[in-house]
C-alpha positions in Angstrom: -2.2 -0.7 4.3 -3.4 -1.7 7.8 0.1 -1.0 9.3 -0.3 2.7 8.7 -4.0 3.3 9.1 -5.4 0.9 11.7 -5.1 0.6 15.4 -4.7 -2.7 17.2 -7.7 -4.9 17.8 -7.5 -7.2 20.8 -9.6 -10.3 20.7 -10.0 -10.1 24.5 -11.1 -6.5 24.8 -12.7 -5.6 21.4 -16.5 -5.2 21.5 -18.6 -6.0 18.5 -20.0 -2.8 17.0 -23.0 -4.5 15.4 -25.5 -6.8 17.1 -28.7 -8.7 16.4 -29.8 -8.9 20.0 -29.0 -11.3 22.8 -30.3 -14.6 21.4 -29.0 -14.2 17.9 -25.6 -12.8 19.1 -25.2 -15.8 21.3 -25.9 -18.2 18.4 -23.4 -16.4 16.1 -20.8 -16.5 18.9 -21.4 -20.2 19.4 -21.2 -20.9 15.7 -17.8 -19.1 15.4 -16.5 -20.7 18.5 -17.4 -24.2 17.2 -16.2 -23.6 13.6 -13.0 -21.7 14.6 -12.6 -18.0 14.3 -8.8 -17.8 13.8 -6.9 -14.9 15.4 -9.8 -12.5 15.5 -13.1 -14.3 16.1 -14.9 -11.0 17.0 -14.3 -9.8 13.4 -15.7 -13.0 11.9 -18.8 -12.6 14.2 -19.1 -9.0 13.0 -19.1 -10.0 9.3 -21.7 -12.7 10.0 -23.9 -10.2 11.8 -23.6 -7.7 8.9 -24.6 -10.4 6.4 -27.6 -11.4 8.4 -28.7 -7.8 8.8 -28.6 -7.5 5.0 -31.3 -10.2 4.8 -33.6 -7.8 6.7 -32.6 -4.7 4.8 -34.8 -5.4 1.8 -31.7 -5.0 -0.5 -32.1 -5.7 -4.2 -30.5 -8.8 -5.7 -28.0 -6.6 -7.7 -26.6 -5.1 -4.4 -26.4 -8.5 -2.7 -24.6 -10.0 -5.7 -22.1 -7.1 -5.7 -21.4 -7.5 -1.9 -21.1 -11.2 -2.1 -18.9 -11.3 -5.1 -16.6 -8.6 -3.9 -16.1 -10.3 -0.6 -15.2 -13.6 -2.4 -12.7 -11.7 -4.6 -11.1 -10.1 -1.6 -10.9 -13.4 0.4 -9.3 -15.2 -2.5 -6.7 -12.5 -3.2 -5.8 -12.3 0.6 -5.2 -16.1 0.5 -2.9 -15.8 -2.4 -0.9 -12.9 -1.0 -0.7 -14.5 2.5 1.9 -17.0 1.2 4.4 -14.3 0.3 4.4 -12.0 3.3 8.2 -12.4 3.7 8.8 -10.3 0.5 8.3 -6.6 -0.1 6.4 -5.8 -3.2 6.4 -3.1 -5.9 3.2 -2.4 -7.8 3.8 -1.3 -11.4 1.2 0.7 -13.3 1.4 1.5 -17.0 -0.3 1.2 -20.3 -1.3 -2.1 -21.8 -1.0 -0.5 -25.3 2.8 0.0 -25.3 4.7 -2.3 -27.6 7.0 -4.8 -25.8 10.0 -3.5 -27.8 9.3 0.2 -27.0 11.8 2.1 -24.9 9.3 2.5 -22.1 8.7 -1.3 -22.0 12.5 -1.9 -22.0 12.8 0.4 -19.0 9.9 -1.4 -17.2 11.5 -4.8 -17.8 14.9 -3.7 -16.5 13.4 -2.0 -13.5 11.5 -5.2 -12.5 14.6 -7.3 -13.0 16.6 -5.1 -10.7 13.9 -5.0 -8.1 13.7 -8.8 -8.0 17.5 -8.9 -7.6 17.0 -7.0 -4.4 14.3 -9.5 -3.3 11.2 -7.5 -4.1 8.3 -9.1 -5.8 6.4 -7.3 -8.6 2.6 -6.7 -8.8 1.1 -5.7 -12.1 -2.4 -5.6 -13.7 -1.5 -8.9 -15.5 -1.9 -7.5 -19.0 0.4 -6.7 -21.9 2.4 -3.6 -22.6 4.2 -2.1 -19.6 2.6 -4.8 -17.4 3.8 -7.6 -19.5 7.3 -6.1 -19.8 7.6 -5.7 -16.0 6.3 -9.3 -15.6 8.9 -10.6 -18.0 11.6 -8.8 -16.2 10.5 -10.1 -12.8 9.9 -13.6 -14.0 6.9 -15.8 -13.2 8.1 -16.9 -9.7 8.4 -13.3 -8.4 5.2 -11.9 -10.0 1.6 -11.3 -9.2 -0.9 -10.5 -11.9 -4.1 -8.7 -10.9 -6.2 -9.1 -14.0 -9.5 -7.4 -14.7 -12.3 -9.0 -16.7 -13.1 -6.7 -19.6 -15.0 -7.2 -22.9 -11.9 -6.0 -24.8 -8.2 -5.3 -24.6 -7.2 -6.9 -21.2 -5.9 -10.5 -21.1 -3.2 -12.1 -19.0 0.3 -11.8 -20.4 2.3 -14.9 -21.3 4.6 -14.7 -18.2 1.8 -14.9 -15.6 -0.9 -16.8 -17.6 -1.8 -20.0 -15.7 0.2 -19.1 -12.6 -1.4 -19.4 -9.1 -0.5 -15.8 -8.5 -2.7 -14.6 -11.3 -5.9 -13.3 -9.7 -8.9 -12.4 -11.9 -11.2 -9.6 -10.7 -14.6 -8.6 -11.8 -14.6 -5.2 -10.0 -12.1 -2.4 -10.4 -12.5 -1.4 -6.8 -11.4 -4.8 -5.4 -8.5 -5.0 -7.8 -7.4 -1.4 -6.9 -7.6 -2.3 -3.2 -5.2 -5.2 -3.7 -2.8 -3.0 -5.8 -2.4 -0.9 -2.7 -2.9 -3.2 0.3 0.2 -5.3 -0.1 2.5 -2.8 -1.9 5.7 -1.4 -0.4 6.4 0.9 -3.4 4.8 2.0 -6.7 6.4 2.4 -10.0 4.3 4.3 -12.6 5.0 4.4 -16.3 3.2 6.3 -19.1 -0.4 5.3 -19.6 -3.9 6.3 -20.2 -7.0 6.9 -18.1 -6.5 3.7 -16.1 -2.9 4.4 -15.2 -3.7 8.0 -14.2 -6.7 6.9 -12.2 -4.6 4.3 -10.3 -1.8 6.8 -9.8 -3.9 9.7 -8.5 -5.9 7.3 -6.2 -2.6 6.1 -4.6 -1.5 9.7 -4.1 -4.9 10.6 -2.6 -4.9 7.7 -0.2 -1.5 8.8 1.1 -2.3 12.5 1.1 -5.4 11.8 3.3 -3.7 9.2 5.6 -5.8 6.3 4.3 -2.8 4.3 3.1 0.7 3.8 4.5 3.3 6.2 3.1 5.6 4.4 0.6 7.8 5.4 -2.3 6.2 6.4 -5.6 8.5 6.7 -8.6 7.3 8.0 -12.0 9.4 6.4 -14.7 9.7 7.1 -18.3 12.1 6.3 -21.2 15.5 8.2 -20.8 14.5 11.1 -23.0 10.7 11.1 -22.3 8.7 14.0 -21.0 5.4 12.3 -20.2 5.6 13.1 -16.5 7.1 16.6 -16.9 4.2 17.5 -19.1 1.7 16.3 -16.5 3.7 18.0 -13.8 3.3 21.3 -15.6 -0.5 20.9 -15.4 -0.3 19.9 -11.7 1.9 22.9 -10.9 0.0 25.5 -13.0 -3.5 24.4 -12.4 -3.6 22.5 -9.1 -0.8 24.0 -7.0 -1.2 27.6 -8.0 -4.9 27.3 -7.5 -4.4 26.0 -3.9 -5.8 22.6 -4.7 -2.7 20.8 -3.5 -0.1 21.8 -0.9 3.7 22.1 -1.3 4.3 19.0 0.9 2.1 16.9 -1.4 4.9 16.9 -4.0 7.0 14.9 -1.5 4.9 11.8 -2.2 6.5 11.1 -5.7 9.7 11.5 -7.7 10.2 11.6 -11.4 12.9 9.2 -12.7 14.5 8.5 -16.1 17.2 6.0 -15.0 16.3 2.6 -13.7 19.1 2.7 -11.2 17.8 5.9 -9.6 14.3 4.5 -9.2 15.7 1.3 -7.6 17.8 3.3 -5.3 14.9 5.5 -4.3 12.8 2.5 -3.3 15.5 0.5 -1.6 16.8 3.6 0.1 13.4 4.3 1.6 13.9 1.2 3.7 17.5 1.8 4.8 16.6 2.8 8.3 12.8 3.2 8.2 11.0 -0.1 8.3 7.3 0.5 8.8 4.7 2.5 10.8 1.4 2.0 12.5 -1.1 4.0 14.6 -1.7 3.1 18.2 -4.5 5.3 19.2 -3.4 8.9 18.5 0.3 7.9 18.5 2.3 7.1 15.3 4.8 4.3 15.9 7.7 4.4 13.4 9.8 1.2 13.4 13.5 1.8 12.5 16.4 -0.6 11.8 18.8 1.0 14.3 18.6 3.5 17.1 19.1 7.2 16.5 21.4 9.4 18.6 20.1 12.1 20.9 21.4 14.7 18.5 19.4 13.2 15.7 16.2 13.1 17.8 16.7 16.8 18.7 17.0 17.7 15.0 13.9 15.7 14.2 12.0 17.6 16.9 13.2 20.9 15.6 12.7 20.2 11.9 9.2 18.7 12.3 7.8 20.8 15.2 4.9 21.7 12.8 3.9 18.0 12.5 3.7 17.4 16.3 0.3 18.0 17.8 1.8 17.8 21.3 4.9 16.4 23.1 8.1 15.3 21.5 9.5 12.4 19.5 10.4 9.6 21.9 12.7 6.7 21.1 11.6 3.5 22.8 11.0 -0.2 22.6 7.8 -1.8 21.1 4.5 -0.8 22.6 2.4 -3.6 24.3 -0.3 -3.1 21.6 2.3 -4.4 18.9 2.6 -7.9 20.4 0.7 -9.3 17.4 3.8 -8.6 15.3 6.5 -10.6 17.0 8.8 -10.6 14.0 9.6 -6.9 14.4 9.3 -6.8 18.2 13.0 -6.0 18.7 13.2 -3.0 16.4 13.6 0.4 18.1 10.7 2.8 17.7 10.1 6.5 17.3 6.8 7.4 18.9 5.0 10.7 18.7 1.6 12.3 18.4 1.3 14.1 15.0 -1.5 16.1 13.6 -3.3 14.2 10.9 -3.2 16.9 8.2 0.2 17.1 6.6 0.9 13.6 5.6 3.4 14.9 3.0 5.4 16.2 5.9 5.5 12.6 7.3 7.0 11.5 4.0 9.7 14.1 4.5 10.1 12.9 8.1 10.9 9.4 6.8 13.4 10.8 4.4 15.2 12.6 7.2 15.1 9.5 9.5 16.9 7.6 6.7 19.4 10.3 6.2 20.2 10.7 9.9 20.3 6.9 10.5 22.6 6.3 7.6 25.0 9.1 8.5 25.4 7.7 12.0 26.1 4.2 11.0 
C-alpha cells in the first residue's frame, strides 16, 4: 500500500513531527542510536515519543491495551511478510460456509493453483470454505493465512494449520490492513457480511487513493449470478443516485472462468509494474519504454486526469533511491488531480495495451 500512497521519507532530512521537549527528545534519540534504529530511526523515535505521550494522556486501560496489542499484531505480521517480498500476492475473499466440494470452492481451488503456477502467493483469511479451497489449491508453501479469533465458526484450515505463515489476529482492523498492505490483486468469491465488508473496503480505499490500484476480480461458479445480482443493486441504487461515478466501475471485473481471472491479474503487470507518489507527482514504473506516439495518445486520452503539465517519460527520480531493485525501470511521471482514481485504473490499462502492442 505504501508504494501508491506515501511519499519518500529521508532519514537525513525528515523532521520528527512529535516532540517531548529538548531533554526528553535527546534521551529518546540517544536510546534509538544506541539500540539501533534500522533504516528509519526517526520513525522509531516518533513511535517512542507517541507511546510516552500516551502515559500523560490519562488514557483508560482498555485504550492502552488496544493500542499495545494492535501494534504487536502489526509488527508480527510485518515480520512474517518481510521474508516473501520477492513474490506478488493475491488476497482471496469468500465465505467460510461454502462446502469444499461446491462449484464455487472448486473454482477457488483451481484459481489459486493457476496463480501459484505464475509465481503468485495466496493470502486468505485462513478459514474453511472458499478460503480453505484456495489454500488447498495454492499449497502450504505458497499460502498465508490471516486468521481471526472468534468465539464461533472461524478456525484455521488443514492446509495452513501450524504453518509459520498462519497469523492469528485479535482485531478485524489489523487483519484487514494486512489483507490490503501486501496484496497485488484481489479475487473475491460469493460470501456474507464479512466478504462484502472486505470487498467494499478495498474498493473504497482505491476510490479515495488510500491504497494502490491493483486488479479486483469477482469470481463465481460458471453459471452463478451472485455478482450480477449485486451489480444490479449498485447500478440501480448507487450509480443512478449519484453515489458512485462511472469510472468507479473500472476498479473491478466480474469473471466466471478461472483462465479469464488469471489473465486479468497477470495482464495488469505486463507493462505496468508499480506506482508511488513523490510530492504531487505520480511516478508509474513500467517494464519497457513507450514510443512518443504512445505518450501523445496518453496525454490526449487522459487530459482530464492531469492537473497541469504533460506525461513525461524519464529515469528514476532521486527520491526513489531506497528501491534499488527497480531503479533501472523507465518511468511515466505526471501531476494528476486526486479525484478520479478510477481513471488512473483506466490509465494503467491503456499503458498495458500500448506497451504490449509496441513490443
